[in-house]
TORLO-146824 format. One line per field, with one value per atom (N, C-alpha, C, O): atom name; residue number from 1; z, y, x. Coordinates in nm, 3 decimals. Each point is the difference from the previous one (the first is absolute). Example, Ala and Ser with C-alpha at 12.3 -4.5 7.8 and 13.67 -1.06 7.14 Angstrom:
REM TORLO-146824
site	c(N	CA	C	O	N	CA	C	O)
pos	c(1	1	1	1	2	2	2	2)
pz	c(0.780	0.000	0.000	0.066	-0.138	0.006	0.073	0.017)
py	c(-0.569	0.119	0.120	-0.002	0.107	0.119	0.109	0.111)
px	c(1.319	-0.089	0.090	0.104	-0.139	0.082	-0.077	0.051)
END
This chain:
REM TORLO-146824
site	c(N	CA	C	O	N	CA	C	O	N	CA	C	O	N	CA	C	O	N	CA	C	O	N	CA	C	O	N	CA	C	O	N	CA	C	O	N	CA	C	O	N	CA	C	O	N	CA	C	O	N	CA	C	O	N	CA	C	O	N	CA	C	O	N	CA	C	O	N	CA	C	O	N	CA	C	O	N	CA	C	O	N	CA	C	O	N	CA	C	O	N	CA	C	O	N	CA	C	O	N	CA	C	O	N	CA	C	O	N	CA	C	O	N	CA	C	O	N	CA	C	O	N	CA	C	O	N	CA	C	O	N	CA	C	O	N	CA	C	O	N	CA	C	O	N	CA	C	O	N	CA	C	O	N	CA	C	O	N	CA	C	O	N	CA	C	O	N	CA	C	O	N	CA	C	O	N	CA	C	O	N	CA	C	O	N	CA	C	O	N	CA	C	O	N	CA	C	O	N	CA	C	O	N	CA	C	O	N	CA	C	O	N	CA	C	O	N	CA	C	O	N	CA	C	O	N	CA	C	O	N	CA	C	O	N	CA	C	O	N	CA	C	O	N	CA	C	O	N	CA	C	O	N	CA	C	O	N	CA	C	O	N	CA	C	O	N	CA	C	O	N	CA	C	O	N	CA	C	O	N	CA	C	O	N	CA	C	O	N	CA	C	O	N	CA	C	O	N	CA	C	O	N	CA	C	O	N	CA	C	O	N	CA	C	O	N	CA	C	O	N	CA	C	O	N	CA	C	O	N	CA	C	O	N	CA	C	O	N	CA	C	O	N	CA	C	O	N	CA	C	O	N	CA	C	O	N	CA	C	O	N	CA	C	O	N	CA	C	O	N	CA	C	O	N	CA	C	O	N	CA	C	O	N	CA	C	O	N	CA	C	O	N	CA	C	O	N	CA	C	O	N	CA	C	O	N	CA	C	O	N	CA	C	O	N	CA	C	O	N	CA	C	O	N	CA	C	O	N	CA	C	O	N	CA	C	O	N	CA	C	O	N	CA	C	O	N	CA	C	O	N	CA	C	O	N	CA	C	O	N	CA	C	O	N	CA	C	O	N	CA	C	O	N	CA	C	O	N	CA	C	O	N	CA	C	O	N	CA	C	O	N	CA	C	O	N	CA	C	O	N	CA	C	O	N	CA	C	O	N	CA	C	O	N	CA	C	O	N	CA	C	O	N	CA	C	O	N	CA	C	O	N	CA	C	O	N	CA	C	O	N	CA	C	O	N	CA	C	O	N	CA	C	O	N	CA	C	O	N	CA	C	O	N	CA	C	O	N	CA	C	O	N	CA	C	O	N	CA	C	O	N	CA	C	O	N	CA	C	O	N	CA	C	O	N	CA	C	O	N	CA	C	O	N	CA	C	O	N	CA	C	O	N	CA	C	O	N	CA	C	O	N	CA	C	O	N	CA	C	O	N	CA	C	O	N	CA	C	O	N	CA	C	O	N	CA	C	O	N	CA	C	O	N	CA	C	O	N	CA	C	O	N	CA	C	O	N	CA	C	O	N	CA	C	O	N	CA	C	O	N	CA	C	O	N	CA	C	O	N	CA	C	O	N	CA	C	O	N	CA	C	O	N	CA	C	O	N	CA	C	O	N	CA	C	O	N	CA	C	O	N	CA	C	O	N	CA	C	O	N	CA	C	O	N	CA	C	O	N	CA	C	O	N	CA	C	O	N	CA	C	O	N	CA	C	O	N	CA	C	O	N	CA	C	O	N	CA	C	O	N	CA	C	O	N	CA	C	O	N	CA	C	O	N	CA	C	O	N	CA	C	O	N	CA	C	O	N	CA	C	O	N	CA	C	O	N	CA	C	O	N	CA	C	O	N	CA	C	O	N	CA	C	O	N	CA	C	O	N	CA	C	O	N	CA	C	O	N	CA	C	O	N	CA	C	O	N	CA	C	O	N	CA	C	O	N	CA	C	O	N	CA	C	O	N	CA	C	O	N	CA	C	O	N	CA	C	O	N	CA	C	O	N	CA	C	O)
pos	c(1	1	1	1	2	2	2	2	3	3	3	3	4	4	4	4	5	5	5	5	6	6	6	6	7	7	7	7	8	8	8	8	9	9	9	9	10	10	10	10	11	11	11	11	12	12	12	12	13	13	13	13	14	14	14	14	15	15	15	15	16	16	16	16	17	17	17	17	18	18	18	18	19	19	19	19	20	20	20	20	21	21	21	21	22	22	22	22	23	23	23	23	24	24	24	24	25	25	25	25	26	26	26	26	27	27	27	27	28	28	28	28	29	29	29	29	30	30	30	30	31	31	31	31	32	32	32	32	33	33	33	33	34	34	34	34	35	35	35	35	36	36	36	36	37	37	37	37	38	38	38	38	39	39	39	39	40	40	40	40	41	41	41	41	42	42	42	42	43	43	43	43	44	44	44	44	45	45	45	45	46	46	46	46	47	47	47	47	48	48	48	48	49	49	49	49	50	50	50	50	51	51	51	51	52	52	52	52	53	53	53	53	54	54	54	54	55	55	55	55	56	56	56	56	57	57	57	57	58	58	58	58	59	59	59	59	60	60	60	60	61	61	61	61	62	62	62	62	63	63	63	63	64	64	64	64	65	65	65	65	66	66	66	66	67	67	67	67	68	68	68	68	69	69	69	69	70	70	70	70	71	71	71	71	72	72	72	72	73	73	73	73	74	74	74	74	75	75	75	75	76	76	76	76	77	77	77	77	78	78	78	78	79	79	79	79	80	80	80	80	81	81	81	81	82	82	82	82	83	83	83	83	84	84	84	84	85	85	85	85	86	86	86	86	87	87	87	87	88	88	88	88	89	89	89	89	90	90	90	90	91	91	91	91	92	92	92	92	93	93	93	93	94	94	94	94	95	95	95	95	96	96	96	96	97	97	97	97	98	98	98	98	99	99	99	99	100	100	100	100	101	101	101	101	102	102	102	102	103	103	103	103	104	104	104	104	105	105	105	105	106	106	106	106	107	107	107	107	108	108	108	108	109	109	109	109	110	110	110	110	111	111	111	111	112	112	112	112	113	113	113	113	114	114	114	114	115	115	115	115	116	116	116	116	117	117	117	117	118	118	118	118	119	119	119	119	120	120	120	120	121	121	121	121	122	122	122	122	123	123	123	123	124	124	124	124	125	125	125	125	126	126	126	126	127	127	127	127	128	128	128	128	129	129	129	129	130	130	130	130	131	131	131	131	132	132	132	132	133	133	133	133	134	134	134	134	135	135	135	135	136	136	136	136	137	137	137	137	138	138	138	138	139	139	139	139	140	140	140	140	141	141	141	141	142	142	142	142	143	143	143	143	144	144	144	144	145	145	145	145	146	146	146	146	147	147	147	147	148	148	148	148	149	149	149	149	150	150	150	150	151	151	151	151	152	152	152	152	153	153	153	153	154	154	154	154	155	155	155	155	156	156	156	156	157	157	157	157	158	158	158	158	159	159	159	159	160	160	160	160	161	161	161	161	162	162	162	162	163	163	163	163	164	164	164	164	165	165	165	165	166	166	166	166	167	167	167	167	168	168	168	168	169	169	169	169	170	170	170	170	171	171	171	171	172	172	172	172	173	173	173	173	174	174	174	174	175	175	175	175	176	176	176	176	177	177	177	177	178	178	178	178	179	179	179	179	180	180	180	180	181	181	181	181	182	182	182	182	183	183	183	183	184	184	184	184	185	185	185	185	186	186	186	186	187	187	187	187	188	188	188	188	189	189	189	189	190	190	190	190	191	191	191	191	192	192	192	192	193	193	193	193	194	194	194	194	195	195	195	195	196	196	196	196	197	197	197	197)
pz	c(10.382	-0.047	0.036	-0.080	0.199	0.035	-0.098	-0.048	0.020	-0.080	-0.136	-0.060	-0.003	-0.125	-0.006	-0.098	0.199	0.019	0.018	-0.057	0.139	0.024	-0.119	-0.025	-0.063	-0.122	-0.106	-0.086	0.092	-0.095	0.044	-0.087	0.218	0.051	-0.034	-0.046	0.058	-0.038	-0.145	-0.042	-0.035	-0.152	-0.029	-0.086	0.154	-0.030	0.048	-0.057	0.168	0.063	-0.112	-0.043	0.006	-0.105	-0.121	-0.060	0.007	-0.124	0.020	-0.085	0.204	0.023	0.003	-0.050	0.119	-0.001	-0.137	-0.035	-0.046	-0.135	-0.085	-0.075	0.091	-0.069	0.042	-0.075	0.210	0.046	-0.051	-0.023	0.005	-0.054	-0.141	-0.047	-0.023	-0.150	-0.016	-0.091	0.190	-0.016	0.030	-0.067	0.174	0.029	-0.107	-0.022	-0.050	-0.106	-0.126	-0.065	0.042	-0.107	0.040	-0.089	0.215	0.049	-0.030	-0.040	0.064	-0.017	-0.141	-0.033	-0.063	-0.133	-0.053	-0.077	0.118	-0.041	0.043	-0.071	0.191	0.047	-0.093	-0.034	0.002	-0.093	-0.130	-0.050	-0.009	-0.121	0.007	-0.089	0.200	0.014	0.025	-0.042	0.110	0.022	-0.134	-0.037	-0.036	-0.135	-0.093	-0.063	0.059	-0.079	0.047	-0.080	0.208	0.048	0.004	0.033	-0.064	0.005	-0.105	-0.118	0.158	-0.092	0.038	0.110	-0.198	0.034	0.024	0.074	-0.132	0.018	0.135	0.054	0.005	0.127	0.123	0.116	-0.146	0.092	0.094	-0.038	0.167	0.116	0.059	0.101	-0.154	0.058	0.122	0.007	0.090	0.110	0.067	0.115	-0.190	0.046	-0.003	0.101	-0.223	-0.019	0.016	-0.010	0.038	0.014	-0.152	-0.088	0.063	-0.143	-0.049	-0.116	0.205	-0.045	-0.039	-0.101	0.184	-0.035	-0.128	-0.077	0.052	-0.115	-0.129	-0.102	0.111	-0.104	-0.031	-0.115	0.228	-0.031	-0.065	-0.095	0.147	-0.054	-0.149	-0.084	0.046	-0.128	-0.094	-0.114	0.156	-0.083	-0.004	-0.106	0.205	-0.016	-0.102	-0.085	0.088	-0.105	-0.144	-0.087	0.065	-0.120	-0.039	-0.117	0.213	-0.027	-0.021	-0.075	0.136	-0.008	-0.139	-0.077	0.045	-0.137	-0.051	0.034	-0.118	-0.050	-0.127	-0.061	0.027	-0.129	-0.118	-0.016	-0.063	-0.135	-0.107	0.005	-0.096	-0.079	0.069	-0.054	0.176	0.090	0.140	0.036	0.035	0.117	0.104	0.012	0.067	0.103	0.122	0.009	0.089	0.140	0.070	0.066	-0.078	0.070	-0.066	0.068	-0.194	-0.068	0.023	-0.007	0.034	0.020	0.149	0.038	0.043	0.147	0.076	0.099	-0.132	0.091	0.135	0.093	-0.074	0.139	0.086	0.118	-0.161	0.072	0.027	0.106	-0.212	0.002	0.120	0.077	-0.073	0.095	0.141	0.090	-0.067	0.123	0.045	0.118	-0.210	0.025	0.041	0.104	-0.183	0.033	0.140	0.081	-0.058	0.138	0.118	0.102	-0.130	0.102	0.019	0.114	-0.218	-0.001	0.036	0.075	-0.138	0.008	0.101	0.068	-0.047	0.072	0.151	0.038	0.044	0.137	0.033	-0.084	0.194	0.031	0.002	-0.028	0.059	-0.013	-0.126	-0.017	-0.099	-0.139	-0.039	-0.075	0.116	-0.020	0.050	-0.068	0.187	0.063	-0.068	-0.013	-0.025	-0.078	-0.131	-0.034	-0.038	-0.133	0.018	-0.081	0.189	0.027	0.029	-0.050	0.134	0.028	-0.113	-0.008	-0.089	-0.113	-0.085	-0.048	0.028	-0.073	0.066	-0.068	0.203	0.070	-0.008	-0.019	0.033	-0.015	-0.129	-0.008	-0.105	-0.139	-0.007	-0.054	0.107	-0.007	0.083	-0.047	0.162	0.090	-0.071	-0.006	-0.043	-0.068	-0.128	-0.030	-0.042	-0.120	0.043	-0.060	0.161	0.051	0.059	-0.016	0.088	0.053	-0.106	0.009	-0.103	-0.105	-0.103	-0.035	-0.015	-0.113	0.039	-0.076	0.198	0.043	-0.057	0.016	-0.084	-0.047	0.018	0.011	-0.009	0.029	-0.112	-0.110	0.133	-0.097	-0.122	-0.113	0.129	-0.099	-0.095	-0.111	0.159	-0.084	-0.075	-0.076	0.095	-0.059	-0.145	-0.032	-0.054	-0.131	0.008	0.102	-0.211	0.003	0.026	0.081	-0.163	0.024	0.139	0.046	0.027	0.140	0.089	0.094	-0.127	0.074	-0.014	0.100	-0.218	-0.027	0.067	0.056	-0.055	0.068	0.147	0.061	-0.004	0.147	0.031	0.095	-0.180	0.020	-0.025	0.062	-0.147	-0.015	0.127	0.033	0.030	0.140	0.098	0.078	-0.084	0.087	-0.037	0.087	-0.218	-0.045	0.043	0.039	-0.047	0.023	0.143	0.041	0.044	0.142	0.029	0.104	-0.194	0.026	0.094	0.001	0.086	0.100	-0.072	-0.112	0.190	0.130	0.002	0.106	-0.204	0.008	0.038	-0.030	0.104	0.044	-0.042	-0.077	0.135	-0.018	0.058	-0.040	0.127	0.054	-0.108	-0.001	-0.080	-0.115	-0.112	-0.068	0.046	-0.122	-0.011	-0.104	0.219	0.004	-0.034	-0.083	0.164	-0.032	-0.136	-0.062	0.010	-0.132	-0.103	-0.096	0.121	-0.093	0.003	-0.104	0.229	0.021	-0.095	-0.076	0.091	-0.077	-0.146	-0.074	0.028	-0.152	-0.038	-0.102	0.176	-0.029	-0.011	-0.082	0.179	-0.010	-0.113	-0.062	0.024	-0.117	-0.132	-0.083	0.075	-0.114	-0.014	-0.107	0.229	0.018	-0.043	-0.081	0.144	-0.029	-0.153	-0.055	-0.009	-0.131	-0.091	-0.075	0.088	-0.090	0.039	-0.070	0.163	0.022	-0.031	0.012	-0.054	-0.042	-0.142	-0.072	0.024	-0.133	-0.104	-0.094	0.103	-0.100	0.002	-0.107	0.229	0.010	-0.060	-0.067	0.091	-0.038	-0.149	-0.061	0.008	-0.136	-0.109	-0.119	0.162	-0.100	0.018	-0.102	0.217	0.019	-0.037	-0.067	0.117	-0.032	-0.110	-0.040	-0.011	-0.111	0.060	0.093	-0.142	0.046	-0.110	-0.104	0.130	-0.091	0.085	0.092	-0.127	0.083	-0.005	0.099	-0.227	-0.013	-0.072	-0.123	0.202	-0.065	-0.081	0.030	-0.134	-0.084	0.062	0.123	-0.201	0.056	0.050	-0.034	0.118	0.076	-0.089	-0.061	0.045	-0.073	0.100	0.040	0.001	0.100	-0.031	0.087	-0.210	-0.026	-0.126	-0.117	0.156	-0.103	0.019	0.107	-0.206	0.013	0.045	-0.050	0.140	0.054	-0.115	-0.001	-0.098	-0.108	-0.079	-0.061	0.059	-0.066	0.067	-0.069	0.201	0.082	0.052	0.033	-0.026	0.038	0.148	0.035	0.048	0.146	0.074	-0.058	0.197	0.081	0.007	-0.043	0.102	-0.001	0.142	0.102	-0.106	0.120	0.014	-0.094	0.215	0.031	0.025	0.101	-0.208	0.007	0.078	-0.005	0.077	0.078	0.100	0.044	-0.009	0.100	-0.059	0.076	-0.211	-0.057	-0.086	-0.057)
py	c(-0.763	0.116	0.124	0.092	-0.094	0.106	0.005	0.107	-0.230	0.005	0.046	0.062	-0.087	0.053	0.140	0.059	0.008	0.152	0.063	0.105	-0.172	0.059	-0.010	0.094	-0.199	-0.012	0.101	0.043	-0.007	0.091	0.133	0.077	-0.042	0.137	-0.001	0.105	-0.197	0.000	0.028	0.087	-0.154	0.026	0.145	0.061	-0.002	0.141	0.090	0.108	-0.147	0.092	0.004	0.104	-0.223	-0.012	0.063	0.059	-0.060	0.071	0.148	0.075	-0.035	0.148	0.055	0.107	-0.199	0.041	0.013	0.096	-0.207	0.000	0.118	0.061	-0.033	0.118	0.135	0.095	-0.101	0.128	0.014	0.112	-0.223	0.004	0.039	0.076	-0.129	0.038	0.148	0.067	-0.014	0.145	0.078	0.100	-0.142	0.079	0.015	0.106	-0.227	0.000	0.087	0.072	-0.087	0.087	0.150	0.084	-0.050	0.135	0.063	0.116	-0.201	0.043	0.026	0.100	-0.200	0.019	0.127	0.079	-0.063	0.112	0.133	0.099	-0.099	0.114	0.035	0.115	-0.217	0.022	0.053	0.098	-0.154	0.048	0.145	0.084	-0.066	0.136	0.102	0.115	-0.155	0.097	0.023	0.115	-0.216	0.010	0.104	0.086	-0.102	0.066	0.153	0.093	-0.079	0.147	0.068	0.119	-0.189	0.067	0.105	-0.025	0.142	0.110	0.052	0.051	-0.065	0.030	0.159	0.043	0.040	0.133	0.047	0.098	-0.173	0.046	-0.089	0.030	-0.132	-0.095	0.049	0.061	-0.086	0.060	-0.107	-0.050	0.003	-0.118	0.051	0.115	-0.218	0.042	-0.118	0.008	-0.130	-0.114	0.001	-0.026	0.056	-0.015	0.123	0.109	-0.129	0.116	0.030	-0.083	0.211	0.029	-0.115	-0.040	-0.006	-0.099	-0.130	-0.060	0.010	-0.120	0.021	-0.095	0.213	0.031	-0.012	-0.050	0.096	-0.007	-0.163	-0.043	-0.041	-0.124	-0.069	-0.078	0.108	-0.063	0.049	-0.083	0.210	0.041	-0.074	-0.030	0.000	-0.066	-0.146	-0.060	0.000	-0.136	0.000	-0.089	0.187	0.009	-0.007	-0.072	0.148	0.004	-0.134	-0.040	-0.025	-0.141	-0.109	-0.095	0.106	-0.096	0.020	-0.096	0.216	0.020	0.123	0.113	-0.137	0.116	0.053	-0.061	0.182	0.066	-0.083	-0.044	0.025	-0.057	0.099	0.122	-0.183	0.087	0.059	0.086	-0.132	0.046	0.062	-0.044	0.133	0.043	-0.102	-0.093	0.099	-0.099	0.037	0.102	-0.194	0.023	0.126	0.061	-0.015	0.121	0.117	0.090	-0.093	0.124	0.016	0.112	-0.223	0.002	0.027	0.010	0.001	0.043	-0.136	0.003	-0.108	-0.121	0.010	-0.066	0.140	0.010	0.077	-0.035	0.135	0.063	-0.077	0.009	-0.091	-0.078	-0.109	-0.027	-0.030	-0.107	0.066	-0.064	0.173	0.064	0.029	-0.019	0.064	0.034	-0.141	-0.010	-0.086	-0.142	-0.043	-0.048	0.067	-0.056	0.074	-0.056	0.192	0.074	-0.024	-0.004	-0.013	-0.007	-0.149	-0.023	-0.070	-0.135	-0.083	-0.071	0.074	-0.097	0.041	0.117	-0.229	0.028	0.058	-0.008	0.060	0.065	-0.101	0.045	-0.177	-0.087	-0.016	-0.006	-0.003	-0.009	0.140	-0.003	0.120	0.121	0.006	0.045	-0.094	0.003	-0.104	0.028	-0.140	-0.095	0.062	-0.014	0.079	0.063	0.118	0.016	0.066	0.096	-0.058	0.049	-0.160	-0.068	-0.051	0.010	-0.071	-0.061	0.113	-0.015	0.123	0.115	0.050	0.028	-0.018	0.063	-0.101	0.040	-0.163	-0.108	-0.002	-0.019	0.036	0.007	0.126	-0.008	0.112	0.122	-0.020	0.033	-0.085	-0.022	-0.107	0.015	-0.116	-0.096	0.056	-0.032	0.114	0.063	0.097	0.003	0.072	0.102	-0.063	0.048	-0.159	-0.078	-0.076	-0.006	-0.046	-0.072	0.085	-0.028	0.130	0.089	0.140	0.077	-0.047	0.134	0.099	0.120	-0.159	0.094	-0.046	-0.120	0.200	-0.025	-0.083	0.009	-0.097	-0.094	0.081	-0.045	0.159	0.078	0.063	0.045	-0.043	0.056	-0.111	0.030	-0.145	-0.106	-0.026	0.040	-0.110	-0.018	-0.103	-0.069	0.059	-0.101	-0.150	-0.078	0.054	-0.142	-0.024	-0.112	0.200	-0.014	-0.012	-0.079	0.164	-0.011	-0.132	-0.057	0.002	-0.123	-0.111	-0.089	0.084	-0.090	0.002	-0.107	0.211	0.017	-0.057	-0.076	0.117	-0.057	-0.152	-0.065	0.009	-0.134	-0.075	-0.113	0.185	-0.056	-0.009	-0.094	0.198	0.006	-0.124	-0.074	0.058	-0.108	-0.136	-0.088	0.072	-0.128	-0.022	-0.107	0.217	-0.009	-0.013	-0.058	0.110	-0.020	0.103	0.113	-0.153	0.093	0.135	0.008	0.093	0.012	-0.008	0.022	-0.048	-0.002	-0.136	-0.101	0.106	-0.129	0.006	0.084	-0.180	0.003	0.117	0.033	0.025	0.125	0.116	0.080	-0.084	0.106	-0.063	0.071	-0.187	-0.069	0.029	0.047	-0.077	0.020	0.141	0.023	0.075	0.137	0.045	0.078	-0.123	0.032	-0.045	0.070	-0.208	-0.050	0.083	0.031	0.011	0.088	0.122	0.033	0.032	0.130	-0.031	0.074	-0.175	-0.038	-0.019	0.057	-0.139	-0.014	0.125	0.010	0.085	0.129	0.074	0.069	-0.075	0.076	-0.045	0.081	-0.216	-0.056	0.031	0.033	-0.046	0.042	0.139	0.032	0.058	0.143	0.032	0.091	-0.157	0.017	-0.022	0.087	-0.218	-0.042	0.049	-0.037	0.106	0.078	0.147	0.078	-0.042	0.134	0.009	-0.101	0.233	0.023	-0.052	-0.061	0.081	-0.051	-0.140	-0.058	-0.012	-0.139	-0.075	-0.101	0.152	-0.068	0.030	-0.078	0.196	0.035	-0.004	-0.014	0.025	-0.009	-0.130	-0.056	0.007	-0.131	-0.122	-0.096	0.110	-0.108	0.038	0.116	-0.229	0.029	-0.004	-0.078	0.159	-0.006	-0.029	0.066	-0.160	-0.027	0.008	-0.080	0.181	0.023	-0.126	-0.045	-0.007	-0.125	-0.104	0.000	-0.092	-0.087	-0.099	-0.020	-0.045	-0.096	-0.129	-0.011	-0.086	-0.142	-0.034	0.059	-0.161	-0.049	-0.077	-0.096	0.132	-0.078	-0.014	0.096	-0.229	-0.022	0.017	0.029	-0.047	0.002	0.100	-0.039	0.166	0.093	0.068	0.053	-0.058	0.064	0.145	0.079	-0.053	0.146	0.096	0.105	-0.135	0.093	0.031	0.107	-0.206	0.029	0.114	0.072	-0.061	0.082	0.123	0.100	-0.110	0.123	0.009	0.030	-0.058	0.002	-0.069	-0.038	0.022	-0.060	0.098	0.116	-0.177	0.092	0.055	-0.059	0.179	0.076	0.021	-0.014	0.049	0.036	0.157	0.053	0.011	0.146	0.054	0.119	-0.207	0.041	0.113	0.076	-0.062	0.100	0.132	0.097	-0.081	0.133	0.034	0.109)
px	c(10.107	-0.059	0.092	0.015	0.044	0.092	0.126	0.038	0.026	0.119	-0.028	0.089	-0.215	-0.034	-0.010	0.045	-0.102	-0.010	0.134	0.029	0.054	0.141	0.073	0.076	-0.082	0.075	-0.052	0.076	-0.203	-0.054	0.054	0.040	-0.036	0.059	0.137	0.044	0.028	0.152	0.009	0.077	-0.150	-0.004	-0.036	0.063	-0.161	-0.032	0.096	0.021	0.046	0.101	0.120	0.051	-0.019	0.120	-0.033	0.090	-0.214	-0.039	0.008	0.047	-0.096	0.009	0.143	0.036	0.044	0.150	0.058	0.069	-0.102	0.058	-0.047	0.075	-0.199	-0.052	0.063	0.023	0.001	0.067	0.148	0.046	0.025	0.137	-0.005	0.084	-0.181	-0.017	-0.031	0.049	-0.139	-0.033	0.118	0.023	0.063	0.110	0.103	0.057	-0.034	0.084	-0.050	0.076	-0.204	-0.063	0.011	0.017	-0.027	0.011	0.130	0.010	0.094	0.143	0.030	0.063	-0.112	0.023	-0.079	0.054	-0.174	-0.088	0.070	-0.010	0.082	0.064	0.126	0.031	0.027	0.133	-0.055	0.055	-0.157	-0.053	-0.057	0.014	-0.079	-0.064	0.110	-0.013	0.120	0.102	0.069	0.024	0.008	0.056	-0.071	0.062	-0.198	-0.082	-0.014	-0.015	0.020	-0.013	0.131	0.005	0.104	0.135	0.015	-0.025	0.065	0.025	0.141	0.019	0.077	0.147	0.006	0.088	-0.174	0.021	-0.042	0.053	-0.155	-0.049	0.054	-0.030	0.104	0.044	0.099	0.100	-0.127	0.086	0.063	-0.050	0.162	0.066	0.090	0.043	-0.018	0.086	0.060	0.044	-0.040	0.051	0.153	0.066	-0.010	0.147	0.062	-0.058	0.195	0.089	0.034	-0.022	0.080	0.044	0.104	-0.002	0.086	0.099	-0.070	0.037	-0.146	-0.067	-0.081	-0.016	-0.033	-0.080	0.087	-0.046	0.170	0.100	0.027	0.000	0.023	0.028	-0.126	0.013	-0.129	-0.125	-0.013	-0.035	0.060	-0.008	0.098	-0.038	0.155	0.102	-0.049	0.016	-0.071	-0.059	-0.104	0.000	-0.094	-0.105	0.062	-0.050	0.161	0.057	0.064	0.001	0.051	0.057	-0.111	0.024	-0.138	-0.105	-0.070	-0.009	-0.038	-0.059	0.071	-0.035	0.140	0.066	-0.067	-0.088	0.137	-0.058	0.040	0.114	-0.213	0.029	-0.074	0.015	-0.090	-0.082	-0.116	-0.069	0.044	-0.096	0.062	0.109	-0.168	0.054	0.030	-0.080	0.185	0.031	-0.074	-0.068	0.085	-0.080	0.039	-0.084	0.216	0.046	-0.076	-0.048	0.039	-0.063	-0.143	-0.051	-0.021	-0.147	-0.044	-0.117	0.231	-0.025	-0.024	-0.073	0.124	-0.032	0.068	-0.047	0.153	0.052	-0.095	-0.010	-0.062	-0.089	-0.126	-0.061	0.021	-0.110	0.014	-0.092	0.218	0.036	-0.004	-0.055	0.102	0.000	-0.139	-0.032	-0.053	-0.146	-0.065	-0.063	0.081	-0.062	0.042	-0.079	0.208	0.046	-0.067	-0.040	0.034	-0.073	-0.137	-0.045	-0.032	-0.148	-0.052	-0.095	0.170	-0.050	0.059	-0.073	0.213	0.075	0.026	0.006	0.008	0.025	0.140	0.090	-0.072	0.120	0.115	0.111	-0.120	0.110	0.046	0.122	-0.215	0.042	0.061	0.097	-0.141	0.063	0.149	0.092	-0.080	0.131	0.099	0.120	-0.169	0.084	0.046	0.117	-0.202	0.025	0.105	0.092	-0.111	0.096	0.132	0.102	-0.099	0.132	0.071	0.123	-0.201	0.072	0.060	0.112	-0.180	0.045	0.133	0.099	-0.104	0.118	0.121	0.115	-0.143	0.109	0.056	0.121	-0.195	0.046	0.095	0.111	-0.154	0.084	0.135	0.109	-0.123	0.127	0.106	0.122	-0.192	0.097	0.068	0.115	-0.188	0.045	0.113	0.108	-0.135	0.111	0.109	0.112	-0.130	0.113	0.084	0.123	-0.187	0.072	0.069	0.114	-0.180	0.049	0.036	0.057	-0.093	0.032	-0.097	0.023	-0.131	-0.100	-0.143	-0.024	-0.060	-0.143	-0.051	0.053	-0.163	-0.049	-0.058	0.018	-0.086	-0.054	0.106	-0.032	0.162	0.107	0.079	0.093	-0.127	0.075	-0.057	-0.112	0.195	-0.053	-0.116	-0.016	-0.064	-0.107	0.052	-0.049	0.155	0.064	0.038	-0.023	0.077	0.035	-0.119	-0.003	-0.100	-0.129	-0.061	-0.043	0.034	-0.063	0.078	-0.065	0.198	0.082	-0.020	0.005	-0.026	-0.029	-0.147	-0.020	-0.077	-0.134	-0.011	-0.084	0.166	0.009	0.056	-0.035	0.118	0.047	-0.115	-0.009	-0.082	-0.114	-0.092	-0.046	0.024	-0.090	0.056	-0.076	0.199	0.071	0.027	0.044	-0.074	0.040	0.136	0.033	0.065	0.136	0.047	-0.049	0.151	0.044	0.039	0.052	-0.084	-0.045	-0.152	-0.057	-0.006	-0.160	-0.038	0.064	-0.183	-0.060	-0.150	-0.047	-0.019	-0.151	-0.068	-0.111	0.168	-0.057	-0.016	-0.094	0.186	-0.013	-0.075	-0.074	0.084	-0.078	-0.137	-0.047	-0.031	-0.144	-0.055	-0.088	0.156	-0.049	0.041	-0.072	0.188	0.043	-0.093	-0.031	-0.020	-0.110	-0.116	-0.058	0.016	-0.114	0.007	-0.091	0.217	0.015	-0.008	-0.065	0.127	-0.014	-0.132	-0.040	-0.048	-0.128	-0.094	-0.091	0.124	-0.073	0.046	-0.080	0.208	0.055	-0.076	-0.042	0.029	-0.062	-0.148	-0.051	-0.018	-0.140	-0.024	-0.088	0.179	-0.021	0.033	-0.063	0.150	0.039	-0.121	-0.042	-0.014	-0.088	-0.149	-0.095	0.080	-0.118	0.011	-0.095	0.219	0.006	-0.038	-0.002	-0.031	-0.034	0.083	-0.051	0.186	0.090	0.019	0.017	-0.017	0.013	-0.116	0.020	-0.151	-0.101	-0.047	-0.073	0.120	-0.035	0.108	-0.029	0.150	0.106	0.082	0.040	-0.015	0.076	-0.094	0.039	-0.165	-0.103	-0.087	-0.016	-0.043	-0.099	-0.146	-0.023	-0.075	-0.124	-0.105	-0.005	-0.070	-0.114	-0.131	-0.021	-0.067	-0.119	-0.095	-0.058	0.048	-0.077	0.088	0.006	0.066	0.084	-0.084	-0.118	0.181	-0.055	-0.007	-0.008	0.011	-0.002	0.136	0.102	-0.109	0.121	0.089	-0.047	0.185	0.090	0.114	0.065	-0.044	0.096	0.149	0.082	-0.051	0.144	0.032	0.000	0.025	0.023	0.142	0.031	0.047	0.140	-0.013	-0.080	0.158	-0.001	0.019	-0.064	0.146	0.031	-0.121	-0.008	-0.102	-0.120	-0.091	-0.072	0.080	-0.088	0.070	-0.063	0.203	0.067	0.043	0.115	-0.213	0.037	-0.115	-0.101	0.125	-0.113	-0.128	-0.001	-0.102	-0.119	-0.026	0.035	-0.102	-0.025	-0.144	-0.078	0.041	-0.137	0.002	0.046	-0.102	-0.002	-0.117	-0.031	-0.034	-0.133	0.045	-0.086	0.210	0.040	-0.009	-0.010	0.013	0.014	-0.119	-0.006)
END
């Protein structure tokens, strides 16, 4: 009888721990979405990055989602959004890692070409960012992770911005039936959730 009660207690403890982990993950996601929805570029008071790091981040935004027939990530304020998200949602170790990768990109650019990253041509910027992605020297896994985090935040910020959600993506309030294979040319663009607006 004792072993039956003890195994039931263990099961209940494990279930409680599992629910706690699920709740914590949900809270982090909810914090990220809540911070994104509450973000207002006109009233945002960022203070994480130096002006030089902001210039590098702004140039990265332009490389990740450039201007086409819709505004690019730099134009919609993704650099400010990323800084805000890092300040509000992420721990200090993630903040410091992102600061570090921006500083490293600036230093490598200045050492290789004698000019800051933001002053280089788009082609030169992309070539340097591809080195970060490929972890080619002088870049390592230490820069890759935070760089990937910055790119994810840029994309998240862009597609939750008004131009990203309403101009880049298509919105149907009440979509029709499911059609699994439709040529993109027939619909024009991917779909968006305009529920934020």
